[in-house]
Structure formats: structure tokens, C-alpha cells
mmCIF file as gemmi writes it, N, C-alpha and C atoms, coordinates in Angstrom:
data_model
loop_
_atom_site.group_PDB
_atom_site.id
_atom_site.type_symbol
_atom_site.label_atom_id
_atom_site.label_alt_id
_atom_site.label_comp_id
_atom_site.label_asym_id
_atom_site.label_entity_id
_atom_site.label_seq_id
_atom_site.pdbx_PDB_ins_code
_atom_site.Cartn_x
_atom_site.Cartn_y
_atom_site.Cartn_z
_atom_site.occupancy
_atom_site.B_iso_or_equiv
_atom_site.pdbx_formal_charge
_atom_site.auth_seq_id
_atom_site.auth_asym_id
_atom_site.pdbx_PDB_model_num
ATOM 1 N N . MET Axp A 1 ? 109.57 72.367 81.918 1 0 ? 1 A 1
ATOM 2 C CA . MET Axp A 1 ? 110.528 73.491 81.678 1 0 ? 1 A 1
ATOM 3 C C . MET Axp A 1 ? 110.101 74.824 82.262 1 0 ? 1 A 1
ATOM 4 N N . THR Axp A 2 ? 111.032 75.291 83.03 1 0 ? 2 A 1
ATOM 5 C CA . THR Axp A 2 ? 110.742 76.308 83.981 1 0 ? 2 A 1
ATOM 6 C C . THR Axp A 2 ? 110.528 77.44 83.077 1 0 ? 2 A 1
ATOM 7 N N . THR Axp A 3 ? 110.02 78.724 83.783 1 0 ? 3 A 1
ATOM 8 C CA . THR Axp A 3 ? 110.068 79.931 83.258 1 0 ? 3 A 1
ATOM 9 C C . THR Axp A 3 ? 111.408 80.465 82.811 1 0 ? 3 A 1
ATOM 10 N N . SER Axp A 4 ? 112.237 79.952 83.717 1 0 ? 4 A 1
ATOM 11 C CA . SER Axp A 4 ? 113.699 80.548 83.433 1 0 ? 4 A 1
ATOM 12 C C . SER Axp A 4 ? 114.272 79.797 82.224 1 0 ? 4 A 1
ATOM 13 N N . ASP Axp A 5 ? 114.032 78.59 81.954 1 0 ? 5 A 1
ATOM 14 C CA . ASP Axp A 5 ? 114.225 77.763 80.777 1 0 ? 5 A 1
ATOM 15 C C . ASP Axp A 5 ? 113.669 78.282 79.463 1 0 ? 5 A 1
ATOM 16 N N . LYS Axp A 6 ? 112.286 78.561 79.77 1 0 ? 6 A 1
ATOM 17 C CA . LYS Axp A 6 ? 111.798 78.987 78.59 1 0 ? 6 A 1
ATOM 18 C C . LYS Axp A 6 ? 112.256 80.371 78.13 1 0 ? 6 A 1
ATOM 19 N N . LEU Axp A 7 ? 112.451 81.251 78.895 1 0 ? 7 A 1
ATOM 20 C CA . LEU Axp A 7 ? 113.164 82.541 78.608 1 0 ? 7 A 1
ATOM 21 C C . LEU Axp A 7 ? 114.584 82.582 78.081 1 0 ? 7 A 1
ATOM 22 N N . ARG Axp A 8 ? 115.234 81.435 78.509 1 0 ? 8 A 1
ATOM 23 C CA . ARG Axp A 8 ? 116.355 81.183 77.966 1 0 ? 8 A 1
ATOM 24 C C . ARG Axp A 8 ? 116.56 80.975 76.489 1 0 ? 8 A 1
ATOM 25 N N . GLU Axp A 9 ? 115.607 79.832 76.364 1 0 ? 9 A 1
ATOM 26 C CA . GLU Axp A 9 ? 115.194 79.239 74.944 1 0 ? 9 A 1
ATOM 27 C C . GLU Axp A 9 ? 114.958 80.322 74.112 1 0 ? 9 A 1
ATOM 28 N N . PHE Axp A 10 ? 114.054 81.35 74.629 1 0 ? 10 A 1
ATOM 29 C CA . PHE Axp A 10 ? 113.48 82.575 73.822 1 0 ? 10 A 1
ATOM 30 C C . PHE Axp A 10 ? 114.519 83.25 73.3 1 0 ? 10 A 1
ATOM 31 N N . CYS Axp A 11 ? 115.483 83.61 74.414 1 0 ? 11 A 1
ATOM 32 C CA . CYS Axp A 11 ? 116.659 84.576 73.928 1 0 ? 11 A 1
ATOM 33 C C . CYS Axp A 11 ? 117.571 83.87 72.96 1 0 ? 11 A 1
ATOM 34 N N . GLU Axp A 12 ? 117.759 82.518 72.937 1 0 ? 12 A 1
ATOM 35 C CA . GLU Axp A 12 ? 118.715 81.855 72.054 1 0 ? 12 A 1
ATOM 36 C C . GLU Axp A 12 ? 118.09 81.744 70.695 1 0 ? 12 A 1
ATOM 37 N N . ASN Axp A 13 ? 116.614 81.665 70.548 1 0 ? 13 A 1
ATOM 38 C CA . ASN Axp A 13 ? 116.018 81.736 69.58 1 0 ? 13 A 1
ATOM 39 C C . ASN Axp A 13 ? 115.966 82.865 68.627 1 0 ? 13 A 1
ATOM 40 N N . TRP Axp A 14 ? 115.741 83.934 69.435 1 0 ? 14 A 1
ATOM 41 C CA . TRP Axp A 14 ? 115.718 85.19 68.811 1 0 ? 14 A 1
ATOM 42 C C . TRP Axp A 14 ? 117.119 86.055 68.587 1 0 ? 14 A 1
ATOM 43 N N . ARG Axp A 15 ? 118.009 85.831 69.383 1 0 ? 15 A 1
ATOM 44 C CA . ARG Axp A 15 ? 119.171 86.658 69.244 1 0 ? 15 A 1
ATOM 45 C C . ARG Axp A 15 ? 119.638 86.653 67.716 1 0 ? 15 A 1
ATOM 46 N N . SER Axp A 16 ? 119.92 85.421 67.13 1 0 ? 16 A 1
ATOM 47 C CA . SER Axp A 16 ? 120.487 85.569 65.766 1 0 ? 16 A 1
ATOM 48 C C . SER Axp A 16 ? 119.496 86.277 64.887 1 0 ? 16 A 1
ATOM 49 N N . ASP Axp A 17 ? 118.266 85.964 64.849 1 0 ? 17 A 1
ATOM 50 C CA . ASP Axp A 17 ? 117.178 86.54 64.043 1 0 ? 17 A 1
ATOM 51 C C . ASP Axp A 17 ? 117.311 88.142 64.351 1 0 ? 17 A 1
ATOM 52 N N . LEU Axp A 18 ? 117.28 88.561 65.332 1 0 ? 18 A 1
ATOM 53 C CA . LEU Axp A 18 ? 117.167 89.912 65.571 1 0 ? 18 A 1
ATOM 54 C C . LEU Axp A 18 ? 118.515 90.742 64.836 1 0 ? 18 A 1
ATOM 55 N N . ILE Axp A 19 ? 119.816 90.05 64.93 1 0 ? 19 A 1
ATOM 56 C CA . ILE Axp A 19 ? 121.081 90.509 64.412 1 0 ? 19 A 1
ATOM 57 C C . ILE Axp A 19 ? 120.789 90.658 62.81 1 0 ? 19 A 1
ATOM 58 N N . LYS Axp A 20 ? 120.226 89.695 62.179 1 0 ? 20 A 1
ATOM 59 C CA . LYS Axp A 20 ? 120.08 89.348 60.885 1 0 ? 20 A 1
ATOM 60 C C . LYS Axp A 20 ? 118.979 90.063 60.326 1 0 ? 20 A 1
ATOM 61 N N . HIS Axp A 21 ? 117.867 90.107 60.826 1 0 ? 21 A 1
ATOM 62 C CA . HIS Axp A 21 ? 116.634 90.629 60.119 1 0 ? 21 A 1
ATOM 63 C C . HIS Axp A 21 ? 115.827 91.749 60.975 1 0 ? 21 A 1
ATOM 64 N N . GLY Axp A 22 ? 116.442 91.969 62.23 1 0 ? 22 A 1
ATOM 65 C CA . GLY Axp A 22 ? 115.669 92.937 62.932 1 0 ? 22 A 1
ATOM 66 C C . GLY Axp A 22 ? 114 92.709 63.389 1 0 ? 22 A 1
ATOM 67 N N . GLY Axp A 23 ? 114.1 91.413 63.601 1 0 ? 23 A 1
ATOM 68 C CA . GLY Axp A 23 ? 112.615 90.963 63.827 1 0 ? 23 A 1
ATOM 69 C C . GLY Axp A 23 ? 111.982 91.223 65.176 1 0 ? 23 A 1
ATOM 70 N N . ILE Axp A 24 ? 111.894 92.593 65.55 1 0 ? 24 A 1
ATOM 71 C CA . ILE Axp A 24 ? 111.633 92.9 66.818 1 0 ? 24 A 1
ATOM 72 C C . ILE Axp A 24 ? 109.764 92.788 67.111 1 0 ? 24 A 1
ATOM 73 N N . PRO Axp A 25 ? 109.32 93.086 65.934 1 0 ? 25 A 1
ATOM 74 C CA . PRO Axp A 25 ? 107.712 92.657 66.363 1 0 ? 25 A 1
ATOM 75 C C . PRO Axp A 25 ? 107.413 91.411 66.419 1 0 ? 25 A 1
ATOM 76 N N . GLU Axp A 26 ? 108.138 90.419 65.693 1 0 ? 26 A 1
ATOM 77 C CA . GLU Axp A 26 ? 107.628 89.001 66.068 1 0 ? 26 A 1
ATOM 78 C C . GLU Axp A 26 ? 108.351 88.672 67.624 1 0 ? 26 A 1
ATOM 79 N N . MET Axp A 27 ? 109.391 89.056 67.757 1 0 ? 27 A 1
ATOM 80 C CA . MET Axp A 27 ? 109.928 88.789 69.142 1 0 ? 27 A 1
ATOM 81 C C . MET Axp A 27 ? 109.101 89.37 70.197 1 0 ? 27 A 1
ATOM 82 N N . LEU Axp A 28 ? 108.796 90.608 69.892 1 0 ? 28 A 1
ATOM 83 C CA . LEU Axp A 28 ? 107.635 91.035 70.955 1 0 ? 28 A 1
ATOM 84 C C . LEU Axp A 28 ? 106.581 90.095 71.333 1 0 ? 28 A 1
ATOM 85 N N . SER Axp A 29 ? 105.977 89.744 70.177 1 0 ? 29 A 1
ATOM 86 C CA . SER Axp A 29 ? 104.649 88.974 70.315 1 0 ? 29 A 1
ATOM 87 C C . SER Axp A 29 ? 105.04 87.622 71.148 1 0 ? 29 A 1
ATOM 88 N N . ASP Axp A 30 ? 106.295 86.956 70.787 1 0 ? 30 A 1
ATOM 89 C CA . ASP Axp A 30 ? 106.653 85.81 71.455 1 0 ? 30 A 1
ATOM 90 C C . ASP Axp A 30 ? 106.917 86.024 73.007 1 0 ? 30 A 1
ATOM 91 N N . LEU Axp A 31 ? 107.67 87.158 73.364 1 0 ? 31 A 1
ATOM 92 C CA . LEU Axp A 31 ? 107.753 87.451 74.655 1 0 ? 31 A 1
ATOM 93 C C . LEU Axp A 31 ? 106.42 87.847 75.423 1 0 ? 31 A 1
ATOM 94 N N . THR Axp A 32 ? 105.625 88.462 74.65 1 0 ? 32 A 1
ATOM 95 C CA . THR Axp A 32 ? 104.239 88.61 75.274 1 0 ? 32 A 1
ATOM 96 C C . THR Axp A 32 ? 103.636 87.468 75.712 1 0 ? 32 A 1
ATOM 97 N N . ALA Axp A 33 ? 103.633 86.488 74.905 1 0 ? 33 A 1
ATOM 98 C CA . ALA Axp A 33 ? 102.828 85.085 75.077 1 0 ? 33 A 1
ATOM 99 C C . ALA Axp A 33 ? 103.583 84.554 76.322 1 0 ? 33 A 1
ATOM 100 N N . LEU Axp A 34 ? 105.172 84.605 76.339 1 0 ? 34 A 1
ATOM 101 C CA . LEU Axp A 34 ? 105.874 83.909 77.508 1 0 ? 34 A 1
ATOM 102 C C . LEU Axp A 34 ? 105.247 84.672 78.822 1 0 ? 34 A 1
ATOM 103 N N . ILE Axp A 35 ? 105.275 86.057 78.878 1 0 ? 35 A 1
ATOM 104 C CA . ILE Axp A 35 ? 104.993 86.572 79.915 1 0 ? 35 A 1
ATOM 105 C C . ILE Axp A 35 ? 103.81 86.379 80.624 1 0 ? 35 A 1
ATOM 106 N N . SER Axp A 36 ? 102.667 86.187 79.59 1 0 ? 36 A 1
ATOM 107 C CA . SER Axp A 36 ? 101.452 86.026 80.016 1 0 ? 36 A 1
ATOM 108 C C . SER Axp A 36 ? 100.862 84.554 80.297 1 0 ? 36 A 1
ATOM 109 N N . GLU Axp A 37 ? 101.89 83.624 80.053 1 0 ? 37 A 1
ATOM 110 C CA . GLU Axp A 37 ? 101.697 82.303 80.309 1 0 ? 37 A 1
ATOM 111 C C . GLU Axp A 37 ? 101.34 81.976 81.866 1 0 ? 37 A 1
ATOM 112 N N . GLY Axp A 38 ? 100.399 81.446 82.074 1 0 ? 38 A 1
ATOM 113 C CA . GLY Axp A 38 ? 100.083 81.127 83.603 1 0 ? 38 A 1
ATOM 114 C C . GLY Axp A 38 ? 99.242 82.184 84.459 1 0 ? 38 A 1
ATOM 115 N N . TYR Axp A 39 ? 99.157 83.534 83.684 1 0 ? 39 A 1
ATOM 116 C CA . TYR Axp A 39 ? 98.412 84.482 84.309 1 0 ? 39 A 1
ATOM 117 C C . TYR Axp A 39 ? 96.718 84.612 84.137 1 0 ? 39 A 1
ATOM 118 N N . TYR Axp A 40 ? 95.997 85.206 84.741 1 0 ? 40 A 1
ATOM 119 C CA . TYR Axp A 40 ? 94.505 85.113 84.67 1 0 ? 40 A 1
ATOM 120 C C . TYR Axp A 40 ? 94.279 86.608 84.266 1 0 ? 40 A 1
ATOM 121 N N . PRO Axp A 41 ? 93.316 87.111 83.407 1 0 ? 41 A 1
ATOM 122 C CA . PRO Axp A 41 ? 92.784 88.22 83.174 1 0 ? 41 A 1
ATOM 123 C C . PRO Axp A 41 ? 92.541 88.948 84.498 1 0 ? 41 A 1
ATOM 124 N N . LYS Axp A 42 ? 92.728 90.346 84.319 1 0 ? 42 A 1
ATOM 125 C CA . LYS Axp A 42 ? 92.207 91.372 85.402 1 0 ? 42 A 1
ATOM 126 C C . LYS Axp A 42 ? 90.914 91.138 86 1 0 ? 42 A 1
ATOM 127 N N . GLU Axp A 43 ? 90.075 91.138 84.836 1 0 ? 43 A 1
ATOM 128 C CA . GLU Axp A 43 ? 88.601 90.903 85.211 1 0 ? 43 A 1
ATOM 129 C C . GLU Axp A 43 ? 88.151 89.778 85.995 1 0 ? 43 A 1
ATOM 130 N N . PHE Axp A 44 ? 88.748 88.621 85.663 1 0 ? 44 A 1
ATOM 131 C CA . PHE Axp A 44 ? 88.585 87.395 86.4 1 0 ? 44 A 1
ATOM 132 C C . PHE Axp A 44 ? 88.844 87.477 87.92 1 0 ? 44 A 1
ATOM 133 N N . THR Axp A 45 ? 90.2 88.206 88.062 1 0 ? 45 A 1
ATOM 134 C CA . THR Axp A 45 ? 90.695 88.264 89.641 1 0 ? 45 A 1
ATOM 135 C C . THR Axp A 45 ? 89.669 89.436 90.401 1 0 ? 45 A 1
ATOM 136 N N . ARG Axp A 46 ? 89.247 90.226 89.469 1 0 ? 46 A 1
ATOM 137 C CA . ARG Axp A 46 ? 88.327 91.175 90.398 1 0 ? 46 A 1
ATOM 138 C C . ARG Axp A 46 ? 86.882 90.448 90.745 1 0 ? 46 A 1
ATOM 139 N N . TRP Axp A 47 ? 86.546 89.544 89.722 1 0 ? 47 A 1
ATOM 140 C CA . TRP Axp A 47 ? 85.208 88.802 89.931 1 0 ? 47 A 1
ATOM 141 C C . TRP Axp A 47 ? 85.682 87.694 90.896 1 0 ? 47 A 1
ATOM 142 N N . PHE Axp A 48 ? 86.676 87.219 91.177 1 0 ? 48 A 1
ATOM 143 C CA . PHE Axp A 48 ? 87.123 85.992 91.744 1 0 ? 48 A 1
ATOM 144 C C . PHE Axp A 48 ? 86.856 86.413 93.306 1 0 ? 48 A 1
ATOM 145 N N . ARG Axp A 49 ? 87.131 87.502 93.663 1 0 ? 49 A 1
ATOM 146 C CA . ARG Axp A 49 ? 87.149 88.117 95.048 1 0 ? 49 A 1
ATOM 147 C C . ARG Axp A 49 ? 85.932 89.16 95.377 1 0 ? 49 A 1
ATOM 148 N N . SER Axp A 50 ? 85.243 89.188 94.576 1 0 ? 50 A 1
ATOM 149 C CA . SER Axp A 50 ? 83.824 90.077 94.766 1 0 ? 50 A 1
ATOM 150 C C . SER Axp A 50 ? 82.843 89.691 95.451 1 0 ? 50 A 1
ATOM 151 N N . GLU Axp A 51 ? 81.846 90.413 95.713 1 0 ? 51 A 1
ATOM 152 C CA . GLU Axp A 51 ? 80.698 90.072 96.392 1 0 ? 51 A 1
ATOM 153 C C . GLU Axp A 51 ? 79.918 89.063 95.636 1 0 ? 51 A 1
ATOM 154 N N . LYS Axp A 52 ? 79.864 89.468 94.219 1 0 ? 52 A 1
ATOM 155 C CA . LYS Axp A 52 ? 79.063 88.466 93.354 1 0 ? 52 A 1
ATOM 156 C C . LYS Axp A 52 ? 79.597 87.206 93.391 1 0 ? 52 A 1
ATOM 157 N N . PHE Axp A 53 ? 80.853 86.968 93.477 1 0 ? 53 A 1
ATOM 158 C CA . PHE Axp A 53 ? 81.392 85.659 93.461 1 0 ? 53 A 1
ATOM 159 C C . PHE Axp A 53 ? 80.707 84.968 94.833 1 0 ? 53 A 1
ATOM 160 N N . TYR Axp A 54 ? 81.029 85.788 95.871 1 0 ? 54 A 1
ATOM 161 C CA . TYR Axp A 54 ? 80.454 84.947 97.181 1 0 ? 54 A 1
ATOM 162 C C . TYR Axp A 54 ? 79.081 84.864 97.461 1 0 ? 54 A 1
ATOM 163 N N . ASP Axp A 55 ? 78.367 85.448 96.176 1 0 ? 55 A 1
ATOM 164 C CA . ASP Axp A 55 ? 76.835 85.212 96.237 1 0 ? 55 A 1
ATOM 165 C C . ASP Axp A 55 ? 76.564 83.742 95.686 1 0 ? 55 A 1
ATOM 166 N N . ILE Axp A 56 ? 77.279 83.378 94.985 1 0 ? 56 A 1
ATOM 167 C CA . ILE Axp A 56 ? 77.265 82.002 94.316 1 0 ? 56 A 1
ATOM 168 C C . ILE Axp A 56 ? 78.171 80.799 94.741 1 0 ? 56 A 1
ATOM 169 N N . PHE Axp A 57 ? 79.303 81.331 95.294 1 0 ? 57 A 1
ATOM 170 C CA . PHE Axp A 57 ? 80.416 80.155 95.754 1 0 ? 57 A 1
ATOM 171 C C . PHE Axp A 57 ? 80.646 80.148 97.324 1 0 ? 57 A 1
ATOM 172 N N . GLU Axp A 58 ? 80.799 79.188 97.665 1 0 ? 58 A 1
ATOM 173 C CA . GLU Axp A 58 ? 81.341 79.137 99.167 1 0 ? 58 A 1
ATOM 174 C C . GLU Axp A 58 ? 82.618 78.587 99.1 1 0 ? 58 A 1
ATOM 175 N N . GLU Axp A 59 ? 83.58 79.04 100.087 1 0 ? 59 A 1
ATOM 176 C CA . GLU Axp A 59 ? 84.911 78.659 99.904 1 0 ? 59 A 1
ATOM 177 C C . GLU Axp A 59 ? 85.393 78.007 101.248 1 0 ? 59 A 1
ATOM 178 N N . SER Axp A 60 ? 85.875 76.907 101.172 1 0 ? 60 A 1
ATOM 179 C CA . SER Axp A 60 ? 86.304 76.149 102.202 1 0 ? 60 A 1
ATOM 180 C C . SER Axp A 60 ? 87.584 75.23 102.12 1 0 ? 60 A 1
ATOM 181 N N . THR Axp A 61 ? 87.947 74.331 102.818 1 0 ? 61 A 1
ATOM 182 C CA . THR Axp A 61 ? 89.243 73.686 102.659 1 0 ? 61 A 1
ATOM 183 C C . THR Axp A 61 ? 88.813 72.086 102.631 1 0 ? 61 A 1
ATOM 184 N N . ASP Axp A 62 ? 89.624 71.514 102.084 1 0 ? 62 A 1
ATOM 185 C CA . ASP Axp A 62 ? 89.326 69.826 102.143 1 0 ? 62 A 1
ATOM 186 C C . ASP Axp A 62 ? 90.019 69.556 103.172 1 0 ? 62 A 1
ATOM 187 N N . GLY Axp A 63 ? 90.148 68.226 103.51 1 0 ? 63 A 1
ATOM 188 C CA . GLY Axp A 63 ? 90.78 67.665 104.77 1 0 ? 63 A 1
ATOM 189 C C . GLY Axp A 63 ? 92.475 67.745 104.741 1 0 ? 63 A 1
ATOM 190 N N . GLU Axp A 64 ? 92.863 68.186 103.433 1 0 ? 64 A 1
ATOM 191 C CA . GLU Axp A 64 ? 94.406 68.304 103.4 1 0 ? 64 A 1
ATOM 192 C C . GLU Axp A 64 ? 94.673 69.759 103.388 1 0 ? 64 A 1
ATOM 193 N N . ASP Axp A 65 ? 93.863 70.768 103.775 1 0 ? 65 A 1
ATOM 194 C CA . ASP Axp A 65 ? 94.085 72.204 103.672 1 0 ? 65 A 1
ATOM 195 C C . ASP Axp A 65 ? 93.939 72.794 102.321 1 0 ? 65 A 1
ATOM 196 N N . ASN Axp A 66 ? 93.629 72.002 101.279 1 0 ? 66 A 1
ATOM 197 C CA . ASN Axp A 66 ? 93.518 72.73 100.031 1 0 ? 66 A 1
ATOM 198 C C . ASN Axp A 66 ? 92.188 73.427 99.796 1 0 ? 66 A 1
ATOM 199 N N . THR Axp A 67 ? 92.392 74.525 99.409 1 0 ? 67 A 1
ATOM 200 C CA . THR Axp A 67 ? 91.031 75.357 99.116 1 0 ? 67 A 1
ATOM 201 C C . THR Axp A 67 ? 90.119 74.766 98.204 1 0 ? 67 A 1
ATOM 202 N N . GLN Axp A 68 ? 88.79 74.936 98.418 1 0 ? 68 A 1
ATOM 203 C CA . GLN Axp A 68 ? 87.819 74.353 97.159 1 0 ? 68 A 1
ATOM 204 C C . GLN Axp A 68 ? 86.725 75.567 97.147 1 0 ? 68 A 1
ATOM 205 N N . TRP Axp A 69 ? 85.849 75.434 96.358 1 0 ? 69 A 1
ATOM 206 C CA . TRP Axp A 69 ? 84.71 76.29 95.971 1 0 ? 69 A 1
ATOM 207 C C . TRP Axp A 69 ? 83.672 75.23 95.638 1 0 ? 69 A 1
ATOM 208 N N . GLU Axp A 70 ? 82.655 75.721 96.453 1 0 ? 70 A 1
ATOM 209 C CA . GLU Axp A 70 ? 81.347 75.038 96.049 1 0 ? 70 A 1
ATOM 210 C C . GLU Axp A 70 ? 80.206 75.854 95.314 1 0 ? 70 A 1
ATOM 211 N N . TYR Axp A 71 ? 79.939 75.472 94.143 1 0 ? 71 A 1
ATOM 212 C CA . TYR Axp A 71 ? 78.974 76.338 93.372 1 0 ? 71 A 1
ATOM 213 C C . TYR Axp A 71 ? 77.594 76.214 94.152 1 0 ? 71 A 1
ATOM 214 N N . LEU Axp A 72 ? 77.042 77.225 94.996 1 0 ? 72 A 1
ATOM 215 C CA . LEU Axp A 72 ? 75.871 76.968 95.819 1 0 ? 72 A 1
ATOM 216 C C . LEU Axp A 72 ? 74.631 76.552 94.727 1 0 ? 72 A 1
ATOM 217 N N . PRO Axp A 73 ? 74.187 76.927 93.657 1 0 ? 73 A 1
ATOM 218 C CA . PRO Axp A 73 ? 73.129 76.295 92.948 1 0 ? 73 A 1
ATOM 219 C C . PRO Axp A 73 ? 72.922 74.934 92.752 1 0 ? 73 A 1
ATOM 220 N N . SER Axp A 74 ? 74.225 74.144 92.491 1 0 ? 74 A 1
ATOM 221 C CA . SER Axp A 74 ? 74.147 72.935 92.103 1 0 ? 74 A 1
ATOM 222 C C . SER Axp A 74 ? 74.748 72.125 93.053 1 0 ? 74 A 1
ATOM 223 N N . GLY Axp A 75 ? 75.661 72.768 93.831 1 0 ? 75 A 1
ATOM 224 C CA . GLY Axp A 75 ? 76.367 71.85 94.874 1 0 ? 75 A 1
ATOM 225 C C . GLY Axp A 75 ? 77.687 71.268 94.238 1 0 ? 75 A 1
ATOM 226 N N . GLN Axp A 76 ? 78.123 71.81 92.896 1 0 ? 76 A 1
ATOM 227 C CA . GLN Axp A 76 ? 79.203 71.228 92.108 1 0 ? 76 A 1
ATOM 228 C C . GLN Axp A 76 ? 80.544 71.838 92.968 1 0 ? 76 A 1
ATOM 229 N N . ILE Axp A 77 ? 81.665 70.983 93.3 1 0 ? 77 A 1
ATOM 230 C CA . ILE Axp A 77 ? 82.877 71.332 93.836 1 0 ? 77 A 1
ATOM 231 C C . ILE Axp A 77 ? 84.041 71.728 92.556 1 0 ? 77 A 1
ATOM 232 N N . LEU Axp A 78 ? 84.549 72.925 92.816 1 0 ? 78 A 1
ATOM 233 C CA . LEU Axp A 78 ? 85.663 73.261 92.01 1 0 ? 78 A 1
ATOM 234 C C . LEU Axp A 78 ? 86.938 73.23 92.989 1 0 ? 78 A 1
ATOM 235 N N . ASN Axp A 79 ? 87.857 72.437 92.358 1 0 ? 79 A 1
ATOM 236 C CA . ASN Axp A 79 ? 89.107 72.426 93.14 1 0 ? 79 A 1
ATOM 237 C C . ASN Axp A 79 ? 90.337 73.102 92.895 1 0 ? 79 A 1
ATOM 238 N N . THR Axp A 80 ? 90.162 73.726 91.641 1 0 ? 80 A 1
ATOM 239 C CA . THR Axp A 80 ? 91.46 74.642 91.175 1 0 ? 80 A 1
ATOM 240 C C . THR Axp A 80 ? 90.994 75.95 90.718 1 0 ? 80 A 1
ATOM 241 N N . THR Axp A 81 ? 91.863 76.916 90.776 1 0 ? 81 A 1
ATOM 242 C CA . THR Axp A 81 ? 91.803 78.215 90.093 1 0 ? 81 A 1
ATOM 243 C C . THR Axp A 81 ? 91.197 78.164 88.709 1 0 ? 81 A 1
ATOM 244 N N . ASP Axp A 82 ? 92.068 77.162 87.918 1 0 ? 82 A 1
ATOM 245 C CA . ASP Axp A 82 ? 91.73 76.84 86.612 1 0 ? 82 A 1
ATOM 246 C C . ASP Axp A 82 ? 90.168 76.571 86.367 1 0 ? 82 A 1
ATOM 247 N N . GLU Axp A 83 ? 89.662 75.722 87.192 1 0 ? 83 A 1
ATOM 248 C CA . GLU Axp A 83 ? 88.234 75.26 87.005 1 0 ? 83 A 1
ATOM 249 C C . GLU Axp A 83 ? 87.445 76.474 87.406 1 0 ? 83 A 1
ATOM 250 N N . LEU Axp A 84 ? 87.692 77.396 88.256 1 0 ? 84 A 1
ATOM 251 C CA . LEU Axp A 84 ? 87.151 78.852 88.467 1 0 ? 84 A 1
ATOM 252 C C . LEU Axp A 84 ? 87.142 79.601 87.181 1 0 ? 84 A 1
ATOM 253 N N . PHE Axp A 85 ? 88.235 79.513 86.507 1 0 ? 85 A 1
ATOM 254 C CA . PHE Axp A 85 ? 88.408 80.4 85.374 1 0 ? 85 A 1
ATOM 255 C C . PHE Axp A 85 ? 87.54 80.022 84.267 1 0 ? 85 A 1
ATOM 256 N N . ASN Axp A 86 ? 87.558 78.715 84.091 1 0 ? 86 A 1
ATOM 257 C CA . ASN Axp A 86 ? 86.674 78.004 83.298 1 0 ? 86 A 1
ATOM 258 C C . ASN Axp A 86 ? 85.255 78.366 83.423 1 0 ? 86 A 1
ATOM 259 N N . TYR Axp A 87 ? 84.59 78.236 84.576 1 0 ? 87 A 1
ATOM 260 C CA . TYR Axp A 87 ? 83.215 78.774 84.727 1 0 ? 87 A 1
ATOM 261 C C . TYR Axp A 87 ? 83.266 79.833 84.442 1 0 ? 87 A 1
ATOM 262 N N . TRP Axp A 88 ? 84.238 81.112 84.894 1 0 ? 88 A 1
ATOM 263 C CA . TRP Axp A 88 ? 83.91 82.531 84.707 1 0 ? 88 A 1
ATOM 264 C C . TRP Axp A 88 ? 83.959 82.862 83.167 1 0 ? 88 A 1
ATOM 265 N N . LYS Axp A 89 ? 84.606 81.939 82.446 1 0 ? 89 A 1
ATOM 266 C CA . LYS Axp A 89 ? 84.738 82.305 80.876 1 0 ? 89 A 1
ATOM 267 C C . LYS Axp A 89 ? 83.371 81.732 80.397 1 0 ? 89 A 1
ATOM 268 N N . GLU Axp A 90 ? 82.898 80.679 80.943 1 0 ? 90 A 1
ATOM 269 C CA . GLU Axp A 90 ? 81.629 80.23 80.187 1 0 ? 90 A 1
ATOM 270 C C . GLU Axp A 90 ? 80.408 80.718 80.813 1 0 ? 90 A 1
ATOM 271 N N . ASN Axp A 91 ? 80.074 81.598 81.97 1 0 ? 91 A 1
ATOM 272 C CA . ASN Axp A 91 ? 79.025 81.864 82.647 1 0 ? 91 A 1
ATOM 273 C C . ASN Axp A 91 ? 79.11 83.371 82.932 1 0 ? 91 A 1
ATOM 274 N N . GLU Axp A 92 ? 80.38 84.029 83.492 1 0 ? 92 A 1
ATOM 275 C CA . GLU Axp A 92 ? 80.227 85.322 83.778 1 0 ? 92 A 1
ATOM 276 C C . GLU Axp A 92 ? 80.852 86.567 83.125 1 0 ? 92 A 1
ATOM 277 N N . GLN Axp A 93 ? 81.925 86.013 82.097 1 0 ? 93 A 1
ATOM 278 C CA . GLN Axp A 93 ? 82.456 87.146 81.579 1 0 ? 93 A 1
ATOM 279 C C . GLN Axp A 93 ? 81.558 87.732 80.672 1 0 ? 93 A 1
ATOM 280 N N . CYS Axp A 94 ? 81.809 89.01 80.791 1 0 ? 94 A 1
ATOM 281 C CA . CYS Axp A 94 ? 80.869 89.925 79.787 1 0 ? 94 A 1
ATOM 282 C C . CYS Axp A 94 ? 81.456 90.228 78.567 1 0 ? 94 A 1
């Protein structure tokens, strides 16, 4: 389901409720969740491109030009931004 499909479904679900019940707070909560889906926190993106990040990760590409990151202390390879985000949540987040 694309974001456009999700937004269309959101509008269809809430249109009648807004008219009948004025459910704006609930609608805003659902809309906020839809908008934030797939985004990373600002703090993570700042860390991801900071000097601190490059002190412990080395960025390279594999044979197919996909970016990957090697965690220097252990040699572990992280292949996706989601993997980096999980590392940050577990180890770096303040």
C-alpha cells in the first residue's frame, strides 16, 4: 500500500466521523502517525552524519554499489539505514 493509498483510506475513514462527531483530536493522532511513518528522528540523522559516527563506522559500497557500514570495534557490517537506526537506539541515543 502506497502512502497515497494510505492517505486516501485515512480520508475515507475519517470523513464521516468528522461530520458526525467532530473527532478532530483522534483524526490528528492518526494523521500524525501516517506522516511520521518511515521517517527517522532528527537526533538520529544528526548522529548518522556526525564525526562521532565516523569515529566508529566506516562507510563503503558492496560490489553492487549498495552502501554499507562497518562497525569498526567488531567488524560487524550493517547493510541498511534501519540497522543503523536500531544500533543508535540501543547504544547511542541519549
